[in-house]
C-alpha positions as CSV (number, residue, x, y, z in Angstrom):
1,M,-6.1,-48.6,-34.6
2,T,-2.9,-48.0,-33.0
3,S,-3.3,-46.9,-29.2
4,T,-0.8,-44.4,-28.0
5,Q,0.0,-44.3,-24.2
6,P,0.1,-41.0,-22.6
7,P,3.3,-39.8,-21.8
8,P,4.4,-40.6,-17.7
9,P,4.0,-38.0,-15.4
10,P,6.9,-35.6,-14.6
11,P,8.9,-36.8,-11.3
12,P,8.0,-34.7,-8.4
13,P,10.6,-32.3,-7.1
14,V,13.4,-33.2,-4.9
15,T,13.0,-32.0,-1.3
16,T,16.5,-31.5,0.2
17,Y,17.6,-29.3,3.1
18,E,19.0,-26.8,0.6
19,R,15.7,-26.3,-1.1
20,Q,12.3,-26.7,0.5
21,Y,9.3,-28.2,-1.6
22,Y,7.0,-25.2,-0.7
23,P,9.1,-22.0,0.3
24,M,8.3,-20.2,3.7
25,P,6.6,-16.9,3.1
26,P,8.4,-13.8,4.1
27,M,7.9,-12.7,7.7
28,P,6.1,-9.7,8.1
29,A,7.9,-6.6,9.6
30,P,6.9,-6.0,13.3
31,P,4.6,-2.7,13.5
32,L,6.5,0.4,14.3
33,E,4.7,0.8,17.8
34,L,6.0,-2.2,18.9
35,I,9.7,-1.3,18.1
36,V,9.0,1.8,20.1
37,F,7.5,0.5,22.8
38,V,10.7,-2.4,23.1
39,L,13.0,0.5,22.9
40,A,11.0,2.7,25.5
41,W,10.8,-0.1,27.8
42,V,14.7,-1.0,27.4
43,V,15.2,2.8,28.2
44,V,13.3,2.9,31.4
45,L,14.8,-0.5,32.2
46,I,18.4,1.0,32.1
47,V,17.2,4.1,34.1
48,T,15.7,2.1,36.9
49,V,18.8,-0.1,37.4
50,A,21.4,2.8,36.9
51,A,19.3,5.5,39.0
52,D,18.8,5.4,42.7
53,S,15.8,7.5,42.8
54,V,13.9,5.3,40.5
55,D,12.8,2.1,42.2
56,W,11.2,-1.1,40.9
57,S,7.4,0.1,41.7
58,A,8.4,3.0,39.2
59,F,9.3,0.8,36.6
60,L,6.3,-1.4,37.0
61,F,4.2,1.7,36.5
62,A,6.1,2.9,33.6
63,T,5.7,-0.7,31.9
64,T,1.9,-0.5,32.8
65,F,1.9,3.1,31.4
66,L,3.7,1.8,28.1
67,S,1.6,-1.4,27.6
68,A,-1.4,0.6,27.8
69,A,-0.2,3.1,25.5
70,F,1.0,0.4,23.1
71,I,-2.7,-1.4,23.3
72,I,-4.3,1.9,22.6
73,S,-2.2,2.7,19.6
74,R,-2.7,-0.5,18.0
75,G,-6.4,-0.1,18.3
76,I,-6.2,3.5,16.7
77,A,-4.2,1.8,14.0
78,K,-6.5,-1.1,13.5
79,A,-9.7,1.2,13.6
80,G,-8.1,3.3,11.0
81,K,-7.8,0.3,8.5
82,V,-11.3,-0.3,9.4
83,Y,-12.4,3.0,8.5
84,E,-10.3,3.2,5.3
85,S,-11.9,-0.1,3.7
86,R,-15.2,1.5,4.0
């Protein structure tokens, strides 16, 4: 009887800075509500800085209102996804 040896295992892939062993997953795009929130907040900030009639308390009120609207819109979006999965 002749015994055969199994072939040697293949060498592991080379890890270098150019090529990672495990590639990074793609980053998901931010939700549209976040983009609209940030753009609206920047517009309110510019108006607050540029206009004399708008003070910082109005800016804080607008920021609070925009934040609440953003949270509500995300809640509605998540509730819609739960409703669709049923």
